[in-house]
TORROMAR-316115 format. One record per residue (C-alpha): residue in three letters; chain; y, z, x negated. Coordinates in steps of 0.5 Angstrom, whole numbers. Each point is the difference from the previous one (the first is absolute). Layout:
N
> resn | chain | Y | Z | X
> ALA | A | Y | Z | X
...
This chain:
562
> resn | chain | Y | Z | X
> UNK | A | 125 | -533 | -239
> UNK | A | 1 | 5 | -5
> UNK | A | -6 | 5 | -2
> UNK | A | 1 | 6 | 3
> UNK | A | 2 | 6 | -5
> UNK | A | -5 | 5 | 0
> UNK | A | 3 | 7 | -3
> UNK | A | -5 | 5 | -4
> UNK | A | 1 | 8 | 0
> UNK | A | 4 | 0 | -8
> UNK | A | 4 | -6 | 3
> UNK | A | 3 | 3 | 6
> UNK | A | 1 | 7 | -3
> UNK | A | 5 | -4 | -6
> UNK | A | 3 | -4 | 4
> UNK | A | 1 | 5 | 6
> UNK | A | 3 | 5 | -5
> UNK | A | 5 | -6 | -2
> UNK | A | 2 | -1 | 7
> UNK | A | 1 | 8 | 1
> UNK | A | 4 | 0 | -7
> UNK | A | 5 | -5 | 3
> UNK | A | 1 | 4 | 6
> UNK | A | 1 | 5 | -4
> UNK | A | 5 | -3 | -6
> UNK | A | 4 | -3 | 5
> UNK | A | 1 | 7 | 4
> UNK | A | 3 | 3 | -7
> UNK | A | 4 | -6 | -1
> UNK | A | 3 | 2 | 6
> UNK | A | 1 | 7 | -1
> UNK | A | 2 | -2 | -7
> UNK | A | 6 | -6 | 3
> UNK | A | 2 | 4 | 6
> UNK | A | 8 | 3 | 0
> UNK | A | -2 | 7 | 5
> UNK | A | -3 | 7 | -1
> UNK | A | -5 | -3 | 6
> UNK | A | -3 | -4 | -4
> UNK | A | 1 | 1 | -6
> UNK | A | -1 | 8 | 0
> UNK | A | -4 | 1 | 7
> UNK | A | -4 | -7 | -1
> UNK | A | 1 | -1 | 8
> UNK | A | -3 | -7 | -1
> UNK | A | -7 | -4 | 0
> UNK | A | -2 | -7 | -3
> UNK | A | -6 | -3 | 3
> UNK | A | -5 | -7 | -1
> UNK | A | -2 | -4 | 6
> UNK | A | -4 | -7 | 1
> UNK | A | 2 | -7 | 3
> UNK | A | -2 | 3 | 7
> UNK | A | 4 | 6 | -1
> UNK | A | -5 | 5 | -1
> UNK | A | 2 | 5 | -5
> UNK | A | -4 | 1 | -5
> UNK | A | 2 | 5 | -5
> UNK | A | 6 | 6 | 0
> UNK | A | 3 | 3 | -6
> UNK | A | -3 | 7 | -2
> UNK | A | 6 | 4 | 2
> UNK | A | 2 | -5 | 6
> UNK | A | 1 | 4 | 7
> UNK | A | -5 | 0 | 4
> UNK | A | 5 | 0 | 6
> UNK | A | 3 | -8 | -3
> UNK | A | -8 | -2 | 1
> UNK | A | 0 | -3 | 6
> UNK | A | 8 | -3 | 0
> UNK | A | -1 | -4 | -6
> UNK | A | -6 | -3 | 3
> UNK | A | 4 | -1 | 6
> UNK | A | 5 | -4 | -3
> UNK | A | -4 | -5 | -4
> UNK | A | -5 | -1 | 7
> UNK | A | 7 | -1 | 3
> UNK | A | 3 | -5 | -6
> UNK | A | -6 | -4 | 1
> UNK | A | 1 | -1 | 8
> UNK | A | 8 | -2 | -1
> UNK | A | -1 | -4 | -7
> UNK | A | -7 | -2 | -1
> UNK | A | 3 | -8 | 0
> UNK | A | 5 | 1 | -5
> UNK | A | -2 | 6 | -5
> UNK | A | 2 | -3 | -7
> UNK | A | 0 | 2 | -7
> UNK | A | 5 | 5 | -2
> UNK | A | 2 | 2 | 7
> UNK | A | 1 | 8 | 2
> UNK | A | 0 | 3 | 6
> UNK | A | 5 | 6 | 3
> UNK | A | -2 | 4 | 6
> UNK | A | 1 | 8 | 3
> UNK | A | 0 | -1 | 8
> UNK | A | -6 | 4 | 3
> UNK | A | 1 | -5 | 7
> UNK | A | -1 | -6 | -4
> UNK | A | -2 | -1 | -7
> UNK | A | -6 | 5 | 0
> UNK | A | 5 | 5 | -3
> UNK | A | -1 | 9 | -1
> UNK | A | 8 | 1 | 1
> UNK | A | 6 | -3 | -2
> UNK | A | 1 | 4 | -7
> UNK | A | -7 | -3 | -2
> UNK | A | 2 | -7 | -2
> UNK | A | -6 | -3 | -1
> UNK | A | 0 | -7 | -5
> UNK | A | -6 | -5 | -1
> UNK | A | 0 | -6 | -5
> UNK | A | -6 | -6 | 1
> UNK | A | -4 | -1 | -6
> UNK | A | -2 | -7 | 0
> UNK | A | -6 | -4 | -5
> UNK | A | 4 | -7 | 0
> UNK | A | 1 | -1 | 8
> UNK | A | -6 | 5 | 2
> UNK | A | 2 | 6 | 3
> UNK | A | -4 | 6 | -3
> UNK | A | 4 | 7 | 2
> UNK | A | 6 | 4 | 1
> UNK | A | 3 | 6 | -5
> UNK | A | 3 | 4 | 4
> UNK | A | 5 | 6 | -1
> UNK | A | 3 | 5 | 5
> UNK | A | 6 | 4 | -2
> UNK | A | 3 | 6 | 4
> UNK | A | 9 | -1 | -1
> UNK | A | 3 | 6 | 0
> UNK | A | 5 | -3 | 5
> UNK | A | 0 | -7 | 4
> UNK | A | 6 | 2 | 4
> UNK | A | -1 | 2 | 8
> UNK | A | 4 | 6 | 3
> UNK | A | -2 | 5 | -4
> UNK | A | 0 | 0 | -8
> UNK | A | -6 | -1 | -2
> UNK | A | -3 | -3 | 5
> UNK | A | -5 | 5 | 1
> UNK | A | 4 | 6 | 5
> UNK | A | -3 | 2 | 6
> UNK | A | 3 | -1 | 7
> UNK | A | 0 | -8 | 0
> UNK | A | -2 | -2 | 6
> UNK | A | -1 | -8 | -1
> UNK | A | -3 | -4 | -6
> UNK | A | 9 | -3 | 0
> UNK | A | 2 | 7 | -3
> UNK | A | -5 | 0 | -5
> UNK | A | 2 | -5 | -5
> UNK | A | 0 | -7 | -2
> UNK | A | -5 | -4 | 4
> UNK | A | -3 | -6 | -5
> UNK | A | -6 | -4 | 3
> UNK | A | -4 | -4 | -5
> UNK | A | 5 | -4 | -4
> UNK | A | -2 | -5 | -6
> UNK | A | 5 | 4 | -5
> UNK | A | -2 | -5 | -5
> UNK | A | -1 | -7 | 1
> UNK | A | -4 | -4 | -5
> UNK | A | 2 | 5 | -6
> UNK | A | 8 | 0 | 3
> UNK | A | 3 | 6 | 3
> UNK | A | 3 | -2 | 7
> UNK | A | 7 | 5 | -3
> UNK | A | 2 | -1 | 8
> UNK | A | -5 | 5 | 2
> UNK | A | 0 | 4 | -6
> UNK | A | 8 | 1 | 2
> UNK | A | -2 | 1 | 7
> UNK | A | -4 | 6 | -1
> UNK | A | 4 | 3 | -5
> UNK | A | 6 | 0 | 4
> UNK | A | -3 | 4 | 6
> UNK | A | -4 | 5 | -6
> UNK | A | 4 | 7 | -2
> UNK | A | 1 | 0 | -8
> UNK | A | -2 | -8 | -1
> UNK | A | 0 | 0 | -7
> UNK | A | -6 | 6 | 0
> UNK | A | -3 | -5 | 5
> UNK | A | 0 | -6 | -4
> UNK | A | -2 | 4 | -6
> UNK | A | -7 | 1 | 5
> UNK | A | 0 | -6 | 2
> UNK | A | 0 | -4 | -7
> UNK | A | -5 | 5 | -2
> UNK | A | -5 | -1 | 6
> UNK | A | 1 | -8 | -2
> UNK | A | -2 | 2 | -6
> UNK | A | -6 | 3 | 1
> UNK | A | -3 | -6 | 4
> UNK | A | 2 | -5 | -5
> UNK | A | -4 | 3 | -5
> UNK | A | -6 | 1 | 4
> UNK | A | 0 | -7 | 2
> UNK | A | 0 | -2 | -8
> UNK | A | -5 | 6 | -1
> UNK | A | -4 | -3 | 6
> UNK | A | 1 | -7 | -4
> UNK | A | -3 | 3 | -6
> UNK | A | -6 | 1 | 3
> UNK | A | -1 | -6 | 3
> UNK | A | 0 | -4 | -6
> UNK | A | -5 | 6 | -2
> UNK | A | -5 | -1 | 5
> UNK | A | 2 | -5 | 5
> UNK | A | 3 | 0 | 7
> UNK | A | -7 | -1 | 3
> UNK | A | -2 | 6 | -4
> UNK | A | 6 | 4 | 3
> UNK | A | -1 | -2 | 7
> UNK | A | -8 | 2 | -1
> UNK | A | 3 | 6 | -2
> UNK | A | 4 | 2 | 6
> UNK | A | -4 | -1 | 4
> UNK | A | -6 | 4 | -3
> UNK | A | 5 | 6 | -1
> UNK | A | 1 | -1 | 8
> UNK | A | -7 | 1 | 1
> UNK | A | -2 | 4 | -5
> UNK | A | 6 | 6 | 3
> UNK | A | -2 | -1 | 7
> UNK | A | -9 | 0 | -1
> UNK | A | 3 | 7 | -4
> UNK | A | 4 | 2 | 6
> UNK | A | -5 | -1 | 5
> UNK | A | -6 | 4 | -4
> UNK | A | 4 | 6 | 0
> UNK | A | 2 | -1 | 7
> UNK | A | -6 | 0 | 2
> UNK | A | -2 | 7 | -4
> UNK | A | 5 | 3 | 6
> UNK | A | -4 | 3 | 6
> UNK | A | 0 | -5 | 6
> UNK | A | 4 | 3 | 5
> UNK | A | 7 | 0 | 3
> UNK | A | 6 | 5 | -3
> UNK | A | 6 | 2 | 3
> UNK | A | 6 | 3 | -3
> UNK | A | 8 | 1 | 2
> UNK | A | 6 | 3 | -3
> UNK | A | 7 | -1 | 1
> UNK | A | 7 | -2 | -3
> UNK | A | 5 | 6 | 0
> UNK | A | 5 | -5 | 4
> UNK | A | 2 | -7 | 0
> UNK | A | 8 | 2 | -3
> UNK | A | 3 | -3 | 8
> UNK | A | -3 | 6 | 4
> UNK | A | -7 | -1 | 1
> UNK | A | -5 | 6 | -2
> UNK | A | -6 | -1 | -2
> UNK | A | -2 | -7 | 0
> UNK | A | -8 | 0 | 0
> UNK | A | -5 | -5 | -5
> UNK | A | -6 | 1 | 4
> UNK | A | -7 | -3 | -4
> UNK | A | -7 | -1 | 2
> UNK | A | -4 | -3 | -5
> UNK | A | -6 | -4 | 1
> UNK | A | -5 | 0 | -5
> UNK | A | -7 | -5 | 1
> UNK | A | -4 | -2 | -6
> UNK | A | 5 | -3 | -4
> UNK | A | 5 | -2 | 4
> UNK | A | 6 | 5 | 1
> UNK | A | 6 | 0 | 5
> UNK | A | 6 | 4 | 0
> UNK | A | 2 | 0 | 8
> UNK | A | 8 | 3 | 1
> UNK | A | -1 | 0 | 7
> UNK | A | 4 | 6 | 2
> UNK | A | 5 | -1 | -4
> UNK | A | 7 | 1 | 2
> UNK | A | 4 | -6 | 2
> UNK | A | 6 | -2 | -6
> UNK | A | 6 | 4 | 0
> UNK | A | 7 | -1 | 0
> UNK | A | 1 | 3 | -7
> UNK | A | -2 | -4 | -6
> UNK | A | -7 | 4 | -1
> UNK | A | -5 | -6 | 2
> UNK | A | -5 | -4 | -4
> UNK | A | -2 | -7 | 1
> UNK | A | -7 | -2 | 0
> UNK | A | 0 | -2 | -7
> UNK | A | 3 | 7 | -2
> UNK | A | -5 | 3 | 3
> UNK | A | -6 | -3 | -2
> UNK | A | 3 | 2 | -8
> UNK | A | -1 | 7 | 3
> UNK | A | -7 | -1 | 3
> UNK | A | -3 | -4 | -6
> UNK | A | 3 | 5 | -4
> UNK | A | -3 | 6 | 3
> UNK | A | -7 | -3 | 0
> UNK | A | 0 | -3 | -7
> UNK | A | 2 | 7 | -2
> UNK | A | -6 | 3 | 4
> UNK | A | -4 | -4 | -2
> UNK | A | 0 | -4 | -7
> UNK | A | 6 | 2 | -3
> UNK | A | -1 | -6 | -5
> UNK | A | -1 | -6 | 4
> UNK | A | 6 | -5 | -1
> UNK | A | 5 | 0 | 5
> UNK | A | -1 | -7 | 2
> UNK | A | -2 | -4 | 7
> UNK | A | -7 | 2 | -1
> UNK | A | 3 | 7 | 3
> UNK | A | 3 | -3 | 6
> UNK | A | -6 | -5 | 2
> UNK | A | -4 | 7 | 0
> UNK | A | 4 | 3 | 5
> UNK | A | 3 | 0 | 7
> UNK | A | 6 | 2 | 3
> UNK | A | 2 | 1 | 8
> UNK | A | 7 | 1 | 2
> UNK | A | 3 | -2 | 6
> UNK | A | 7 | -4 | -1
> UNK | A | 6 | 4 | 1
> UNK | A | -4 | 7 | -3
> UNK | A | 3 | 4 | -5
> UNK | A | -5 | -3 | -5
> UNK | A | 1 | -7 | 2
> UNK | A | 7 | 0 | 2
> UNK | A | 4 | -7 | 2
> UNK | A | 7 | -2 | -1
> UNK | A | 6 | 2 | 0
> UNK | A | -4 | 7 | -2
> UNK | A | 4 | 3 | -6
> UNK | A | -6 | 2 | -5
> UNK | A | 5 | 3 | -7
> UNK | A | -4 | 6 | 0
> UNK | A | -8 | -2 | 1
> UNK | A | -3 | 2 | -6
> UNK | A | 1 | 7 | 3
> UNK | A | -4 | -2 | 6
> UNK | A | -5 | -4 | -5
> UNK | A | -1 | 7 | -3
> UNK | A | -2 | 3 | 7
> UNK | A | -4 | -5 | 1
> UNK | A | -4 | 2 | -6
> UNK | A | 0 | 6 | 2
> UNK | A | -3 | -2 | 7
> UNK | A | -5 | -4 | -3
> UNK | A | -3 | 6 | -5
> UNK | A | 0 | 4 | 6
> UNK | A | -4 | -4 | 4
> UNK | A | -6 | -1 | -6
> UNK | A | 0 | 7 | -1
> UNK | A | -5 | 1 | 4
> UNK | A | -5 | -5 | -4
> UNK | A | 4 | 0 | -6
> UNK | A | 0 | 8 | -2
> UNK | A | 1 | 0 | -8
> UNK | A | 4 | -5 | 0
> UNK | A | 6 | 1 | 5
> UNK | A | 6 | 4 | -1
> UNK | A | 5 | 4 | 3
> UNK | A | 6 | -3 | 3
> UNK | A | 5 | -1 | -6
> UNK | A | 7 | 0 | 1
> UNK | A | 0 | -6 | 5
> UNK | A | 7 | -2 | -2
> UNK | A | 3 | -5 | -4
> UNK | A | 7 | 5 | -1
> UNK | A | 6 | -4 | -2
> UNK | A | 6 | 1 | -2
> UNK | A | 6 | -4 | -1
> UNK | A | 6 | 2 | -4
> UNK | A | 6 | -5 | 0
> UNK | A | 8 | -1 | -2
> UNK | A | 4 | -1 | -5
> UNK | A | -1 | 1 | -7
> UNK | A | 6 | 4 | -3
> UNK | A | -1 | -2 | -7
> UNK | A | 0 | -7 | 1
> UNK | A | 3 | -2 | 7
> UNK | A | -7 | -3 | 2
> UNK | A | -4 | 1 | 6
> UNK | A | -6 | 2 | -1
> UNK | A | -7 | 1 | 4
> UNK | A | -5 | 5 | -1
> UNK | A | -7 | 0 | 3
> UNK | A | -6 | 4 | -1
> UNK | A | -6 | 1 | 5
> UNK | A | -3 | 7 | -2
> UNK | A | -7 | 2 | -1
> UNK | A | -4 | 7 | 3
> UNK | A | -6 | 3 | 0
> UNK | A | -6 | -4 | 0
> UNK | A | -6 | 3 | 5
> UNK | A | -5 | 5 | -3
> UNK | A | -7 | -3 | -1
> UNK | A | -7 | 2 | 1
> UNK | A | 0 | 2 | -7
> UNK | A | 7 | 1 | -4
> UNK | A | 7 | 2 | 2
> UNK | A | 5 | -5 | 3
> UNK | A | 4 | -3 | -5
> UNK | A | 8 | 4 | 0
> UNK | A | 6 | -5 | 0
> UNK | A | -3 | -7 | 0
> UNK | A | 1 | -7 | 4
> UNK | A | -6 | 1 | 4
> UNK | A | -5 | -6 | 3
> UNK | A | 4 | -7 | 2
> UNK | A | 6 | 1 | -4
> UNK | A | -2 | 1 | -8
> UNK | A | 8 | 1 | -2
> UNK | A | 2 | 4 | -6
> UNK | A | 5 | 6 | 2
> UNK | A | 7 | -2 | -4
> UNK | A | 1 | 4 | -7
> UNK | A | 5 | 4 | 1
> UNK | A | 4 | -3 | -7
> UNK | A | 0 | -7 | 4
> UNK | A | 3 | 3 | 6
> UNK | A | 5 | 4 | -4
> UNK | A | 1 | -7 | -5
> UNK | A | 1 | -5 | 6
> UNK | A | 4 | 3 | 5
> UNK | A | 5 | 6 | 1
> UNK | A | -4 | 5 | 2
> UNK | A | -3 | 7 | -3
> UNK | A | -7 | 3 | 2
> UNK | A | 1 | 6 | 0
> UNK | A | -8 | 2 | 2
> UNK | A | -6 | -4 | -1
> UNK | A | -6 | 4 | 2
> UNK | A | -7 | 2 | 4
> UNK | A | 1 | 4 | 6
> UNK | A | -4 | 5 | 0
> UNK | A | -4 | 3 | 6
> UNK | A | 0 | -8 | 3
> UNK | A | -8 | -1 | -2
> UNK | A | -4 | 1 | 6
> UNK | A | -5 | 6 | -1
> UNK | A | -7 | -2 | 0
> UNK | A | -5 | 1 | -5
> UNK | A | 2 | -5 | -4
> UNK | A | 8 | -1 | 1
> UNK | A | 4 | -5 | 3
> UNK | A | 5 | -4 | -5
> UNK | A | 7 | 4 | -1
> UNK | A | 7 | -4 | 2
> UNK | A | 6 | -2 | -3
> UNK | A | 8 | 4 | -1
> UNK | A | 5 | -6 | -2
> UNK | A | 7 | 3 | 0
> UNK | A | 5 | -5 | -1
> UNK | A | 8 | 1 | -2
> UNK | A | 4 | -5 | 0
> UNK | A | 5 | 0 | -5
> UNK | A | 8 | -2 | 0
> UNK | A | 0 | -4 | 7
> UNK | A | -2 | 0 | 8
> UNK | A | -7 | -2 | 1
> UNK | A | -4 | -2 | 6
> UNK | A | -7 | 2 | 0
> UNK | A | -6 | -3 | 5
> UNK | A | -6 | 3 | 1
> UNK | A | -6 | 0 | 4
> UNK | A | -6 | 3 | 0
> UNK | A | -7 | 2 | 3
> UNK | A | -5 | 6 | 1
> UNK | A | 6 | 4 | 2
> UNK | A | -1 | 2 | 6
> UNK | A | -8 | -1 | -1
> UNK | A | -3 | 4 | -5
> UNK | A | -5 | -4 | -4
> UNK | A | -7 | 2 | 2
> UNK | A | -6 | 3 | -4
> UNK | A | -7 | -2 | 1
> UNK | A | -6 | 4 | 1
> UNK | A | 4 | 6 | 1
> UNK | A | 5 | -1 | -5
> UNK | A | 7 | 2 | 1
> UNK | A | 6 | -5 | 2
> UNK | A | 5 | -1 | -6
> UNK | A | 7 | 1 | 1
> UNK | A | 5 | -4 | 4
> UNK | A | 6 | -4 | -4
> UNK | A | 7 | 0 | 1
> UNK | A | 8 | -1 | -2
> UNK | A | 5 | 5 | 0
> UNK | A | 7 | 0 | -4
> UNK | A | 1 | 7 | -5
> UNK | A | 8 | 1 | 0
> UNK | A | 3 | 3 | -6
> UNK | A | 2 | 6 | 4
> UNK | A | -7 | 1 | 3
> UNK | A | 0 | -4 | 7
> UNK | A | -6 | -2 | 1
> UNK | A | 1 | -7 | 5
> UNK | A | -7 | -2 | 3
> UNK | A | -2 | -8 | 1
> UNK | A | -4 | -4 | 4
> UNK | A | -6 | -4 | -2
> UNK | A | 3 | -6 | 1
> UNK | A | 8 | 0 | -2
> UNK | A | 5 | -4 | -2
> UNK | A | 8 | -1 | -2
> UNK | A | 0 | 7 | -2
> UNK | A | 5 | -1 | -6
> UNK | A | 1 | 6 | -5
> UNK | A | 4 | 3 | -5
> UNK | A | -1 | 2 | -7
> UNK | A | 0 | 8 | 3
> UNK | A | -7 | -2 | 3
> UNK | A | -7 | -1 | -2
> UNK | A | -5 | -3 | 4
> UNK | A | -6 | 2 | 1
> UNK | A | -6 | -5 | 1
> UNK | A | -7 | 4 | 1
> UNK | A | -6 | -3 | 2
> UNK | A | -7 | 2 | 3
> UNK | A | -6 | 2 | -3
> UNK | A | -7 | -1 | 2
> UNK | A | -6 | 3 | 4
> UNK | A | -5 | 4 | -3
> UNK | A | -8 | -1 | -1
> UNK | A | -5 | 5 | 3
> UNK | A | 0 | 8 | 2
> UNK | A | 6 | 3 | -4
> UNK | A | -4 | 6 | 0
> UNK | A | -5 | -4 | -5
> UNK | A | 5 | -2 | -6
> UNK | A | -1 | 4 | -6
> UNK | A | 3 | 5 | -2
> UNK | A | 1 | -2 | -7
> UNK | A | 4 | -7 | 3
> UNK | A | 4 | 5 | 4
> UNK | A | 1 | 3 | -6
> UNK | A | 2 | -5 | -3
> UNK | A | 5 | -3 | 6
> UNK | A | 4 | 7 | 0
> UNK | A | 1 | 0 | -9
> UNK | A | 2 | -6 | 1
> UNK | A | 5 | 1 | 6
> UNK | A | -3 | -6 | 4
> UNK | A | -2 | 6 | 5
> UNK | A | 4 | 7 | 1
> UNK | A | -4 | 6 | 2
> UNK | A | 4 | 0 | 6
> UNK | A | -4 | -7 | 2
> UNK | A | -6 | 2 | -3
> UNK | A | -1 | 6 | 5
> UNK | A | 1 | -3 | 6
> UNK | A | -3 | -6 | -1
> UNK | A | -6 | 2 | -5
> UNK | A | -1 | 7 | 4
> UNK | A | 0 | 2 | -7
> UNK | A | 5 | 7 | -1
> UNK | A | 0 | 0 | -8
> UNK | A | -3 | -5 | -6
> UNK | A | -2 | 3 | -6
C-alpha cells in the first residue's frame, strides 16, 4: 500500500499556483482561438479543473461566477453516466440545463478526463456562450419564449471524441441546427483545443510531482477553502435575515415575479431558504438550482472573502432550500435563456438580506440586469448572414466608502463591453453613440454607478433587433438612505425625429438604415443619506457632467455647487 502524501506549505503553494496557471492558460487559449466577438472580445467563457470525484478544484482567474456550478454539474453527471467507460482522449459536450447540468442552451460545456495510465485523476472543463444555438429567435436569447424547446438545440451529455477520435456525425448534427455554422465550428474547435491543452499541462504536472501528489493537493485545496469559508461565516452574527425583490416581468404577462429569501445563520453554518418565491413562470427567466447555487456562492464569497478560491469547498459550506417548480429551482420544460437577469436579482436579494449584519460590506442594488441586444441580418458587403450578440453593463451599486462603478458588468457576469471598433469592423453596423447616461446613478453619500447608452444604426440592409432588459420598471434600490438608480429602456430613433418606445422584452423588430436602435441600461442605487455627500464630490460630478445641476438640486437639496 502506497504511503500517504504529505504536503508542506511551500509545495502546496507552488503546485496550487501551477493548477491555477493551467486554468488561466486554457482561458487565454480559448479566447485567442475563438471566432466570435462574444468570446475573443467580450470573454464570455470560463475554464476549470475538477478532480476524479467531480469536485471543482480551480476556476480561471477571469472566469464567470455564473458558470461555477454548471461546470461542476456537468462533470458529476459524466461520472454518473459514463464512469465505467471513460478513456483517455474522450471529450464530452453538453448544454441542457434540465438533463446535463447546464446553465442555458447558448452555454456549451466541454470536459475531458485526465488519466495517469488507467487511473482517472480528474477533468479539464470549459464553457462558452455561443452567439447562436438555433431555436425560434436569432441569437437564442430572446424573451417571450415559453418552453426550452424554442430556445435552441438541446444537447444531452454526448461523447464528442471517443479515445481521441472525433464523432463527426455528432458535430455535423449540431452544426446543422445552429445559425452561422462556420463561426460555431470555430468556437467549438477553440473549446476542444483548450481542454486538450489543459490535459497536456496537467500531465506535465503529474510527471513532475506524481499522481498521488495531485490527488492529495485537490483534497487539501477543497478542505482549506471549506474551512476558510466556514470561519468567515462564523463571523456573521447569528440570526435570521430576510429580504425580497421582484423581477419586472417574465416577458409573457406575469408581472413582479417575487424572489424571497430567509438566511438562517448559526455558528459556521448558513442556509439560504427561498420559501415564498414565485412559482416558475411561462417566460424564460427561470433558474435551475445549479444557477441559483452559483449566484448565492458568488454573493457570499464577495461579502465575506473575495480572495477565496472558487471550488467545491464553497458549495460544501452552504445550504440552499428552494422548492422544486419555483422560479429559482424550475422544472422541465421551463425556459431559462434569460436566467442571468434573474441571477443578478438573486445577488441583490442576498446583499439586501445581509445589510443589517454586514452594513460596511453590502452595496446598493446594481443595474440588476444582463441587458441583451441581438442584431442580425445579411451583410451587404459579403452577402453572408451575421449575428451580433452583446450583453451590456450598467451601474454598480454604491459602497460604504466609494461611489459605484460606471458602465460595467456586475456580480455574476464578468464580460467586457464590446469595443466600438470591433462592432463596426465585424458587422454592417454603425455605433452612433456610446456614452454613460447622465443622472442615472442613484443619489447618496456615495453615488450609484451610471448606466450605458449605446445607439446603433444598420448600414445598407434590413436588420432584425431582439432585446431583453430588466430594471426597466423597478429601479435599482438604494441602501441606508441612498436613492434608486435610473431605469433602463429600449427605443427607436428615426431620422425624421420620431421616437418609438419599445417593451423591455422585444423580438422580431426590423429596422432600416433610417433608424437607430437606442439601448439604455439601468444605473445603480446610492449608499447613505445624500445630504452627507461631500461638496467637492458634487462639484466633481457636475464638472465631469455625470450629474446635472438640476439633478443635484432635486436629490441633494443643494441649489448651487461652488
